DOTI-399853 format. One record per residue (C-alpha): residue number from 0; residue in three letters; y, z, x. Coordinates in Angstrom, 2 decimals, padded with zeros to 5 digits, m for minus. Example, Ala and Ser with C-alpha at 12.3 -4.5 7.8 and 13.67 -1.06 7.14 Angstrom:
DOTI-399853
num:residuo:v:w:u
0:Ala:m004.50:007.80:012.30
1:Ser:m001.06:007.14:013.67
This chain:
DOTI-399853
num:residuo:v:w:u
0:Met:012.44:067.28:m125.64
1:Ser:015.11:066.86:m121.75
2:Arg:014.15:068.96:m119.69
3:Ser:017.68:070.57:m119.42
4:Thr:017.21:071.11:m123.62
5:Arg:013.84:073.16:m122.65
6:Arg:015.92:074.77:m120.06
7:Ala:018.27:075.75:m122.36
8:Ile:015.67:076.94:m125.06
9:Gly:013.76:079.40:m122.64
10:Tyr:017.40:080.85:m121.44
11:Ile:018.43:081.82:m125.01
12:Ala:015.05:083.11:m125.87
13:Leu:014.99:085.39:m122.02
14:Ser:018.40:086.63:m123.25
15:Phe:017.45:087.46:m126.75
16:Ala:014.41:089.24:m125.49
17:Val:016.46:091.07:m122.67
18:Val:018.43:092.38:m125.35
19:Val:015.89:093.72:m127.99
20:Ile:014.18:095.83:m124.70
21:Tyr:017.80:097.08:m123.96
22:Ala:018.04:098.26:m127.95
23:Leu:014.85:099.89:m127.54
24:Ala:015.51:101.61:m124.31
25:Tyr:018.86:102.92:m125.81
26:Gln:017.59:104.15:m129.01
27:Trp:014.35:105.99:m127.06
28:Val:017.21:107.58:m124.39
29:Gln:019.55:108.66:m127.33
30:Gly:016.54:110.64:m129.27
31:Val:014.70:112.44:m126.11
32:Phe:017.98:113.08:m123.92
33:Glu:020.75:113.34:m126.69
34:Gly:019.03:114.28:m129.38
35:Arg:020.56:111.94:m131.75
36:Glu:018.64:109.73:m134.25
37:Ile:020.08:106.37:m134.58
38:Ser:018.21:103.28:m135.88
39:Phe:017.43:100.28:m133.75
40:Leu:019.96:098.03:m136.08
41:Arg:022.80:100.41:m134.54
42:Ala:020.95:100.40:m130.60
43:Phe:021.20:096.74:m131.29
44:Glu:024.63:096.46:m132.37
45:Phe:025.72:098.62:m129.20
46:Thr:023.85:096.77:m126.36
47:Val:025.42:093.18:m127.76
48:Gln:028.56:095.01:m127.65
49:Ser:027.95:095.85:m124.00
50:Phe:026.82:092.73:m122.95
51:Thr:029.38:090.84:m124.39
52:Thr:031.89:093.72:m122.96
53:Thr:033.84:094.11:m126.55
54:Gly:033.88:098.04:m126.05
55:Tyr:032.17:100.81:m127.16
56:Gly:034.61:102.81:m129.63
57:Glu:033.23:106.29:m131.33
58:Glu:030.00:105.56:m129.16
59:Ser:030.93:106.70:m126.02
60:Ser:031.54:110.20:m127.10
61:Ala:028.12:110.80:m128.12
62:Trp:026.91:110.17:m124.22
63:Thr:026.62:113.62:m122.44
64:His:023.33:112.93:m120.43
65:Pro:023.04:111.52:m117.22
66:Ala:020.32:108.94:m118.21
67:Ser:022.84:107.86:m121.28
68:Leu:025.27:106.76:m118.66
69:Ile:022.79:105.23:m116.43
70:Met:021.58:103.35:m119.01
71:Val:024.80:102.03:m119.95
72:Ile:025.58:101.06:m116.21
73:Leu:022.45:099.09:m116.25
74:Met:023.43:097.55:m119.36
75:Met:026.89:096.32:m118.33
76:Val:025.72:095.22:m115.18
77:Thr:022.82:092.86:m116.73
78:Gly:025.35:091.87:m119.46
79:Val:027.76:090.56:m116.78
80:Phe:025.38:088.98:m114.76
81:Leu:023.72:087.05:m117.48
82:Ile:027.24:086.04:m118.46
83:Phe:028.26:084.62:m115.02
84:Leu:024.27:082.90:m115.03
85:Thr:025.48:081.35:m118.07
86:Leu:028.97:079.78:m116.85
87:Pro:027.21:077.24:m114.12
88:Leu:023.81:076.81:m116.14
89:Phe:025.36:075.61:m119.24
90:Val:029.34:076.04:m120.11
91:Val:030.33:073.80:m116.78
92:Pro:028.01:071.59:m117.37
93:Leu:028.91:070.94:m121.14
94:Val:032.74:071.12:m119.78
95:Glu:032.06:068.56:m117.38
96:Ser:030.03:066.33:m119.49
97:Ala:032.83:066.84:m122.36
98:Leu:034.94:065.56:m120.12
99:Ala:033.38:062.81:m118.47
100:Arg:034.06:059.08:m119.20
101:Asp:031.22:057.13:m120.52
102:Pro:031.23:053.48:m119.26
103:Pro:032.02:051.10:m121.67
104:Ser:028.81:049.53:m123.96
105:Ser:029.54:045.94:m123.17
106:Val:032.39:043.75:m121.42
107:Asp:034.82:040.54:m122.85
108:Leu:034.18:038.98:m119.18
109:Glu:034.24:034.78:m117.99
110:Asp:032.87:033.59:m114.87
111:His:031.79:036.57:m113.61
112:Val:028.91:037.80:m111.66
113:Val:026.57:040.49:m113.34
114:Ile:024.89:042.58:m111.09
115:Cys:021.51:044.28:m111.77
116:Thr:021.71:046.97:m110.66
117:Phe:023.91:048.97:m107.88
118:Thr:022.24:049.37:m104.50
119:Pro:023.83:049.68:m101.11
120:Arg:024.08:046.01:m100.55
121:Gly:025.50:045.57:m104.21
122:Gln:028.43:047.56:m102.20
123:Thr:029.12:045.01:m099.80
124:Leu:028.83:042.36:m102.68
125:Val:031.33:044.18:m104.59
126:Asp:033.67:044.61:m101.95
127:Glu:033.10:040.70:m101.14
128:Leu:033.56:039.65:m105.15
129:Arg:036.59:041.94:m105.11
130:Ser:038.48:040.75:m101.91
131:Arg:038.83:037.38:m103.96
132:Asp:039.56:038.35:m107.03
133:Lys:035.80:037.54:m108.49
134:Pro:035.79:039.43:m111.81
135:Tyr:032.13:040.81:m112.20
136:Val:029.59:043.95:m113.61
137:Val:027.32:046.32:m112.66
138:Val:024.32:047.00:m115.28
139:Glu:022.94:050.15:m114.50
140:Asp:020.08:051.88:m116.05
141:Asp:020.78:055.22:m115.06
142:Arg:023.49:057.21:m117.70
143:Glu:024.49:059.61:m115.13
144:Tyr:025.05:056.75:m111.98
145:Ala:026.72:054.37:m114.48
146:Arg:028.98:057.04:m115.23
147:Glu:029.96:057.94:m111.78
148:Leu:030.34:054.48:m110.58
149:Tyr:032.80:053.93:m113.75
150:Glu:034.84:056.84:m112.92
151:Asp:034.66:055.53:m109.23
152:Gly:036.90:052.52:m110.39
153:Tyr:033.49:050.20:m110.82
154:Ser:033.30:047.65:m113.61
155:Val:030.03:048.81:m114.84
156:Ile:028.08:049.26:m118.54
157:His:024.92:051.16:m118.74
158:Gly:022.22:049.51:m119.93
159:Asp:018.66:048.28:m118.81
160:Ala:018.39:045.07:m117.52
161:Glu:015.58:043.82:m118.38
162:Asp:016.59:044.13:m121.91
163:Val:018.06:040.83:m123.54
164:Glu:020.17:043.09:m125.60
165:Asp:021.85:044.64:m122.68
166:Leu:022.34:041.52:m120.68
167:Asp:024.31:039.92:m124.33
168:Ala:026.27:043.21:m123.71
169:Ala:027.55:042.02:m120.34
170:Asn:028.02:038.87:m121.61
171:Val:025.52:037.21:m119.36
172:Gln:026.14:033.58:m121.13
173:Glu:029.75:033.44:m120.15
174:Ala:028.87:034.52:m116.54
175:Asp:029.00:032.13:m113.54
176:Thr:025.95:034.06:m111.84
177:Leu:023.88:037.05:m112.02
178:Val:022.32:038.67:m109.18
179:Ala:018.71:040.67:m109.74
180:Asp:018.35:043.74:m106.84
181:Asp:015.94:045.85:m107.90
182:Thr:012.57:046.18:m107.04
183:Asp:010.26:042.78:m106.58
184:Glu:008.57:043.20:m109.90
185:Arg:011.51:044.32:m112.13
186:Asn:013.41:041.39:m110.82
187:Ala:011.04:039.02:m111.88
188:Ser:011.36:040.66:m115.59
189:Ile:015.21:040.56:m115.38
190:Val:015.01:036.92:m114.67
191:Leu:012.90:036.43:m117.80
192:Ser:015.14:038.14:m119.75
193:Ala:017.89:036.69:m118.31
194:Lys:016.90:032.88:m118.83
195:Gln:016.23:034.22:m122.26
196:Ala:019.89:035.64:m122.89
197:Ala:021.35:032.68:m121.04
198:Pro:019.10:029.68:m120.23
199:Asp:022.43:027.87:m117.89
200:Val:022.96:030.70:m116.07
201:Arg:022.48:031.12:m112.48
202:Val:019.93:033.50:m111.44
203:Ile:019.70:034.92:m107.83
204:Thr:016.83:037.84:m106.82
205:Val:016.87:039.84:m103.52
206:Val:012.91:040.18:m102.48
207:Glu:011.76:042.61:m100.72
208:Asp:008.26:040.86:m100.11
209:Pro:008.71:037.28:m099.26
210:Asn:005.39:036.52:m100.58
211:Val:006.66:037.11:m104.25
212:Ala:009.75:034.43:m103.84
213:Asp:007.65:031.64:m105.26
214:Tyr:006.99:034.34:m108.24
215:His:010.72:034.65:m108.91
216:Arg:011.43:031.10:m108.60
217:Tyr:008.58:030.36:m111.53
218:Ala:009.97:032.68:m113.62
219:Gly:013.28:031.29:m113.21
220:Ala:015.48:032.10:m110.37
221:Asp:017.13:029.53:m109.21
222:Ala:017.47:031.08:m105.35
223:Thr:016.24:033.94:m103.69
224:Ile:017.57:036.16:m100.90
225:Ser:015.16:037.84:m098.42
226:Pro:017.54:040.52:m096.59
227:Arg:014.76:041.54:m093.96
228:Arg:013.93:037.86:m093.31
229:Leu:017.44:036.85:m092.37
230:Leu:018.16:040.40:m090.47
231:Gly:015.00:039.00:m087.94
232:Glu:016.41:035.75:m087.54
233:Arg:019.93:037.02:m086.60
234:Leu:018.71:039.97:m084.27
235:Ala:016.52:037.22:m082.81
236:Gly:019.51:034.66:m082.35
237:Lys:021.52:037.38:m080.55
238:Ala:018.50:038.01:m078.10
239:Thr:018.05:034.09:m077.26
240:Thr:021.89:033.38:m076.79
241:Ser:022.23:036.38:m074.84
242:Val:021.71:034.96:m071.43
243:Ser:022.77:031.55:m072.04
244:Ser:026.03:029.66:m071.39
245:Ala:025.32:027.27:m074.43
246:Leu:027.12:027.53:m077.95
247:Asp:023.71:027.48:m079.99
248:Asp:025.55:030.15:m083.02
249:Ala:029.21:028.80:m083.82
250:Ile:030.05:027.70:m087.00
251:Glu:032.13:024.34:m087.67
252:Ile:035.40:024.63:m089.40
253:Ser:036.49:021.46:m088.97
254:Glu:035.39:018.42:m086.25
255:Asp:036.97:020.09:m083.26
256:Leu:037.40:023.22:m084.36
257:Glu:034.83:026.25:m084.34
258:Ile:034.47:030.03:m084.71
259:Ala:032.22:032.41:m082.78
260:Glu:031.33:035.81:m082.24
261:Leu:030.13:036.28:m078.60
262:Leu:029.18:039.84:m077.01
263:Val:030.51:040.97:m073.98
264:Gln:028.30:042.23:m071.49
265:Arg:028.33:044.87:m068.93
266:Gly:029.13:043.13:m065.31
267:Ser:031.24:040.33:m067.42
268:Pro:034.76:039.41:m065.75
269:Leu:035.91:040.61:m069.29
270:Glu:034.09:044.28:m068.68
271:Gly:036.88:046.91:m068.73
272:Lys:040.13:044.73:m069.16
273:Arg:042.62:045.27:m072.01
274:Val:042.53:042.22:m074.32
275:Leu:046.65:041.54:m073.01
276:Asp:045.55:041.31:m069.73
277:Ser:042.09:039.55:m070.48
278:Gly:043.80:036.11:m069.86
279:Val:041.21:034.47:m072.49
280:Gly:044.15:032.07:m074.29
281:Glu:045.42:031.50:m070.81
282:Met:041.69:030.89:m068.92
283:Thr:039.90:028.92:m072.01
284:Gly:042.32:027.83:m074.67
285:Thr:040.75:030.24:m077.43
286:Asn:042.05:032.44:m079.67
287:Ile:040.68:036.12:m080.41
288:Ile:041.02:036.27:m084.32
289:Gly:038.84:039.75:m084.14
290:Ala:036.78:041.66:m082.14
291:Trp:033.94:044.74:m083.01
292:Phe:034.93:047.43:m080.33
293:Arg:031.40:049.96:m081.03
294:Gly:031.31:049.31:m084.48
295:Glu:034.31:049.21:m085.42
296:Phe:035.78:045.86:m086.63
297:Lys:039.63:045.19:m086.02
298:Ser:041.42:041.59:m086.75
299:Pro:043.24:040.98:m084.86
300:Pro:042.74:043.61:m081.97
301:Ser:045.59:045.45:m080.16
302:Pro:046.70:044.20:m076.98
303:Asp:046.11:047.65:m075.72
304:Asp:042.36:047.57:m077.10
305:Ile:039.72:048.05:m073.83
306:Ile:037.03:045.34:m073.82
307:Asp:033.89:047.23:m073.01
308:Glu:030.14:046.46:m072.75
309:His:029.87:046.76:m076.47
310:Thr:032.66:044.82:m077.31
311:Ile:032.10:041.44:m079.76
312:Leu:034.85:039.02:m079.88
313:Leu:035.10:036.85:m082.60
314:Val:037.19:033.74:m080.96
315:Ala:038.09:030.15:m082.04
316:Gly:038.51:026.88:m080.16
317:Arg:036.69:023.78:m079.04
318:Glu:033.33:023.16:m078.47
319:Glu:034.12:023.29:m074.51
320:Gln:036.88:026.26:m074.91
321:Leu:034.40:028.56:m076.47
322:Glu:031.18:027.46:m073.86
323:Glu:034.24:028.48:m071.11
324:Leu:034.31:031.76:m073.11
325:Lys:030.94:032.44:m073.56
326:Ala:030.19:032.06:m069.63
327:Leu:033.02:034.85:m069.24
328:Thr:031.17:037.24:m071.25
329:Leu:027.92:036.98:m069.40
330:Ser:026.94:039.39:m066.54
331:Glu:026.41:037.71:m063.03
332:Thr:022.60:039.20:m063.73
333:Arg:021.80:038.10:m067.06
334:Arg:023.63:034.77:m065.97
335:His:020.84:033.46:m064.10
336:Gly:017.77:036.08:m064.68
337:Arg:016.09:035.30:m068.22
338:Gly:013.51:038.28:m068.30
339:Lys:011.84:039.07:m071.93
340:Val:012.58:040.78:m074.65
341:Ile:010.83:043.28:m076.53
342:Val:010.87:043.34:m080.19
343:Ala:009.57:047.19:m081.17
344:Gly:008.39:047.25:m084.73
345:Asp:006.18:044.82:m086.19
346:Gly:007.50:045.17:m089.93
347:Glu:008.94:042.09:m091.60
348:Val:012.36:042.11:m089.37
349:Gly:010.46:042.33:m086.09
350:Glu:007.80:039.85:m086.73
351:Thr:010.73:037.74:m088.08
352:Ala:012.21:038.30:m085.19
353:Ala:009.31:037.36:m082.99
354:Glu:008.71:034.26:m085.03
355:Ala:012.29:033.53:m083.96
356:Leu:011.93:034.22:m080.15
357:Ala:008.42:032.26:m080.45
358:Gln:010.14:029.11:m081.99
359:Glu:012.72:029.16:m079.17
360:Asn:009.91:029.56:m076.36
361:Ala:011.37:033.04:m075.39
362:Pro:008.90:035.04:m073.46
363:His:008.81:038.29:m075.71
364:Val:006.73:041.50:m075.94
365:Val:006.21:042.90:m079.46
366:Val:005.54:046.85:m079.43
367:Asp:004.29:048.87:m082.58
368:Lys:002.45:052.22:m083.37
369:Glu:m000.51:050.00:m085.31
370:Asp:m002.97:047.56:m083.17
371:Lys:m003.08:044.72:m085.19
372:Glu:m002.28:041.39:m085.07
373:Gly:000.90:039.71:m082.99
374:Val:001.18:043.36:m081.42
375:Asp:001.06:043.03:m077.97
376:Val:001.31:046.64:m076.76
377:Val:000.30:049.47:m078.73
378:Gly:002.47:053.25:m078.41
379:Asp:005.36:054.93:m079.55
380:Val:008.64:052.90:m078.86
381:Thr:010.54:056.14:m078.31
382:Glu:008.48:057.20:m075.44
383:Arg:008.70:056.43:m071.72
384:Glu:005.07:055.45:m071.12
385:Thr:005.09:052.80:m074.00
386:Leu:008.45:051.03:m072.69
387:Glu:007.21:051.06:m069.45
388:Arg:003.85:049.59:m070.41
389:Ala:005.65:046.81:m072.34
390:Gly:007.92:045.86:m069.36
391:Ile:011.44:047.17:m069.90
392:Asp:012.14:047.24:m065.97
393:Glu:011.96:043.07:m066.47
394:Ala:013.24:042.60:m070.25
395:Arg:017.03:041.73:m070.32
396:Ser:016.68:042.95:m074.35
397:Ile:014.79:044.93:m076.66
398:Ile:015.61:044.53:m080.57
399:Leu:014.66:047.65:m082.46
400:Ala:013.57:047.00:m085.71
401:Leu:012.49:049.98:m086.60
402:Asp:011.84:051.38:m090.22
403:Thr:014.10:054.79:m089.62
404:Asp:017.55:054.88:m088.61
405:Thr:017.64:058.25:m087.25
406:Thr:014.47:056.99:m085.00
407:Thr:016.11:053.61:m084.00
408:Ile:018.79:055.65:m082.78
409:Phe:016.37:057.83:m080.85
410:Ala:014.73:054.77:m079.24
411:Ser:018.10:053.54:m078.02
412:Leu:018.71:056.24:m076.63
413:Val:015.48:056.07:m074.55
414:Ala:015.91:052.76:m073.71
415:Lys:019.27:053.05:m072.53
416:Gln:017.82:055.99:m069.95
417:Val:014.72:053.88:m068.64
418:Ala:016.44:050.46:m068.57
419:Pro:020.48:051.42:m068.04
420:His:020.32:047.25:m067.65
421:Val:018.63:046.68:m071.02
422:Glu:020.18:044.99:m074.05
423:Val:019.73:046.73:m076.70
424:Ile:020.03:044.84:m080.32
425:Ala:019.64:047.49:m083.33
426:Arg:018.80:047.05:m086.72
427:Ala:020.31:049.72:m089.48
428:Asn:019.25:050.88:m092.81
429:Glu:022.67:052.35:m093.59
430:Thr:025.77:051.23:m092.58
431:Glu:026.65:055.03:m092.21
432:Ser:024.42:054.81:m089.02
433:Val:026.08:051.98:m087.41
434:Pro:028.17:053.80:m085.47
435:Lys:026.19:056.48:m084.36
436:Leu:023.71:053.36:m082.54
437:Tyr:026.50:052.12:m080.53
438:Arg:027.15:055.66:m079.08
439:Ala:023.45:055.79:m078.35
440:Gly:024.11:052.89:m076.17
441:Ser:023.52:049.58:m078.37
442:Glu:025.33:046.50:m077.49
443:Tyr:025.11:044.78:m081.07
444:Val:023.99:046.17:m084.27
445:Leu:023.52:044.90:m088.14
446:Ala:022.84:047.27:m091.46
447:Leu:020.76:045.31:m093.75
448:Ala:022.81:046.02:m096.61
449:Thr:025.89:044.31:m094.73
450:Val:023.71:041.27:m094.21
451:Ser:022.35:041.28:m097.23
452:Gly:025.49:041.62:m099.38
453:Arg:027.30:039.10:m097.13
454:Ile:024.44:036.24:m097.81
455:Leu:024.75:037.07:m101.62
456:Ala:028.20:036.98:m101.33
457:Ser:028.41:032.97:m099.44
458:Asn:025.66:032.03:m102.48
459:Ile:027.87:032.97:m105.45
460:Leu:031.15:031.79:m103.69
461:Asp:030.01:028.89:m101.75
462:Glu:031.81:030.20:m098.96
463:Glu:030.43:029.96:m095.09
464:Val:029.70:033.37:m093.77
465:Ile:031.91:033.31:m090.49
466:Ser:029.65:036.89:m089.94
467:Pro:027.85:039.30:m091.90
468:Asp:029.38:042.15:m090.61
469:Thr:033.42:041.10:m091.32
470:Gln:035.43:039.59:m094.08
471:Val:037.58:037.30:m092.08
472:Asp:038.53:034.52:m093.64
473:Ile:039.94:031.28:m092.63
474:Val:042.08:029.22:m095.02
475:Arg:043.61:026.06:m094.88
476:Thr:047.19:026.44:m096.40
477:Glu:050.69:024.79:m096.42
478:Ala:053.67:027.27:m095.01
479:Pro:056.98:025.76:m096.72
480:Gly:058.81:029.19:m095.73
481:Leu:057.52:028.79:m092.15
482:Val:059.26:025.15:m091.74
483:Gly:061.52:024.70:m088.47
484:Met:060.50:028.22:m087.41
485:Ser:058.50:029.22:m084.22
486:Leu:055.41:031.87:m084.94
487:Val:057.26:034.06:m082.97
488:Asp:060.64:033.88:m084.84
489:Ala:059.17:034.32:m088.25
490:Asp:057.20:037.52:m086.54
491:Val:053.48:036.20:m088.00
492:Arg:050.63:038.18:m086.26
493:Ala:053.33:041.80:m086.92
494:Arg:054.12:041.11:m090.48
495:Thr:050.50:039.80:m091.63
496:Asn:048.01:040.46:m088.58
497:Cys:047.25:036.69:m088.78
498:Thr:046.33:034.46:m086.24
499:Val:047.33:030.59:m086.69
500:Ile:044.05:028.83:m084.77
501:Ala:045.15:025.29:m085.25
502:Val:047.67:023.33:m087.16
503:Glu:046.59:019.68:m088.99
504:Arg:049.60:017.42:m088.04
505:Gly:048.73:013.85:m089.88
506:Asp:045.70:012.89:m088.18
507:Glu:046.26:015.29:m085.07
508:Leu:044.55:018.32:m085.04
509:Leu:046.49:020.76:m082.80
510:Thr:044.80:023.86:m081.16
511:Asp:046.75:025.07:m078.20
512:Ile:048.72:027.50:m080.94
513:Gly:051.24:029.81:m079.00
514:Pro:054.15:031.80:m080.03
515:Asp:056.45:029.21:m079.44
516:Phe:054.80:026.60:m081.76
517:Val:056.92:025.53:m084.85
518:Val:055.98:024.60:m087.74
519:Arg:056.99:021.32:m089.37
520:Thr:057.00:019.70:m092.85
521:Asp:053.22:018.69:m094.29
522:Asp:052.08:020.77:m091.51
523:Val:048.59:022.42:m092.49
524:Leu:047.95:025.42:m090.61
525:Ile:044.45:026.70:m090.19
526:Val:044.57:030.96:m090.53
527:Ala:042.39:033.83:m089.57
528:Gly:042.22:037.03:m090.92
529:Val:041.05:039.33:m093.20
530:Asp:041.39:039.35:m096.82
531:Ala:044.62:041.69:m097.65
532:Asp:045.97:040.16:m094.18
533:Ile:045.51:036.18:m095.73
534:Asn:047.03:037.64:m098.81
535:Arg:050.48:038.61:m096.85
536:Phe:050.61:035.67:m094.51
537:Asn:050.51:033.63:m098.48
538:Glu:053.51:035.74:m099.27
539:Leu:055.28:035.16:m096.34
540:Ala:054.66:031.07:m095.87
541:Asn:055.23:030.52:m099.34
C-alpha cells in the first residue's frame, strides 16, 4: 500500500470519527439543554448536513439554549476546516494527476541516443544534442520526474534502464549510442542489459570512481568517462599555463589555424580596455570569437564590453599570433615570477590536479582537512592561518577542488582577502554557482556537470570540444550567397553574430580576414559561432 493511500484511509477514518463524536455530542446537548430526545441517526444526519453546509431546515427552530448554538457553531467551523483540508491534500492532487500528461511508454526513433537516467550533466548533453538536431530519449525510472521532464518538452519514457524490456521500449536496437549515467553499480547493470538488448549499440558510462572503469568495460562498455578526473586535469592545465607565454592548450583547426582560450590577468596590458579599443586584431592578427565575462559567455563580444581580470578570451589565429596575444594577457609580475600552486582539497579532483601539476614539474602544495598521504598542509582552507602555512603569499595560483560550492565560494573570498594577487581557479558542482564564484573573486571556474556533459557530447558526436563551457562551433562552408560581396557589405557580424576566422582559397589559407574581405567563388569560409548563430549564417550564405 502506497504512502498516499495510507494517508487517504487515515484521513477518511479520522473524519468519520469526528462526525460520530459530534453526532453523539449533539444528541446529548438536545436531550439535556433542549429537553428533546432525538435518535442517534437523526443527530448523525444533522451533523452531516452541518459539515457539508447543506442547511438545517426545521431543526434550527428547536434551538433555544445557548449550548445548542455553541454546539452548532463548533460543528460548522470543524466542517469548514475539514473541507478546506481536503482540497489541498486530496482534491487538488487528484485534479493535477488527472490533467498531467504521462510520458509515452515507447518511442520510434532511429540513430538516436538513449540516456539512462537524467542528471545535471545529462542536461548539458541534451542541450548539445538538440543544438545539432540529434534525436535522443531519456529513460527515467522515477515516474513523477519523468512526467515533469515530459511536460517540460524532453523526449522521455518512464522505465527502468536495467530492464531489457524498457530498453526495448526506447528502441535501443536502432540507437546510435546509450549513455549510462547513474550510480557506478547501476551503470554496470545497465551496460549488461543494453548489450543483451542490442549487442552492437555503443555504450558509454559515467564513472564516479575511476577504479570501477575496468568493471564497466568488462561488462561491455565501449567507453568510460570520469568527470572528476577530467575536471582536475583541466583545472591543473589552467594553472600551469597561467604564467607561460607558450601556448600549450590550443586546438588545431587546420595546419595554420588554431583556437585557444586565454585568461586575462590583473595587470596585463589588456585589462580595463574595451574590446573595441584593445587592439587585439591590429597587434596580433587574431580574431576574438567569444569571451567569458565573469561567467557569462558572449559570442561575439560587444565592442563596448570591458576586458577585466576575470575575462577569458576565445580567439582564433596562427600559432605565433596566439602566442603573441598570450603574452599580452599575462601580468608583468606573473610573466616573470613562477611561484607555486596551492591545491585545496585532496579528493579525486584535487588529487588529479596535483598529479597533473607533478607531471608538468610545477611546484605545488596540497591542503586538506585530513592528514593523509599526499597532503602537505593539514587544515581548513577557509581559515587565514591555513592559507598562510600553505604559503599563499608566494603562490601564483590556488585551485579550489572542494566538495561543496558553499565552501568553495567562501574559500575564494578568503583567498582574495588574504592574498589579492593570487589567481583563484575553482571547481563548481552546480552550474548555478558559477556566477557566484566569479563575484567572489575566482578568475576561472569550471562546473563539473558542464565539463562532463560536453565531454559526453564530444564522444557521441565525434566532434572536438573547443571548450567545455561553451557551445561554439567551427564550421567550413561555401557561401554562394556572399560571392562578390565584402563581409561589411553583407553585414555578416551584425546579421548572424558569427565570425569568419579564415578562408580556404585553393591551397592557400587566408587568416587576415577584415571587414573589407571580398568572398570569391569556390572560397571555403571557416566560421565560428554558437549553434543558433551558425544556422543564421547558413541561411544568409546559401
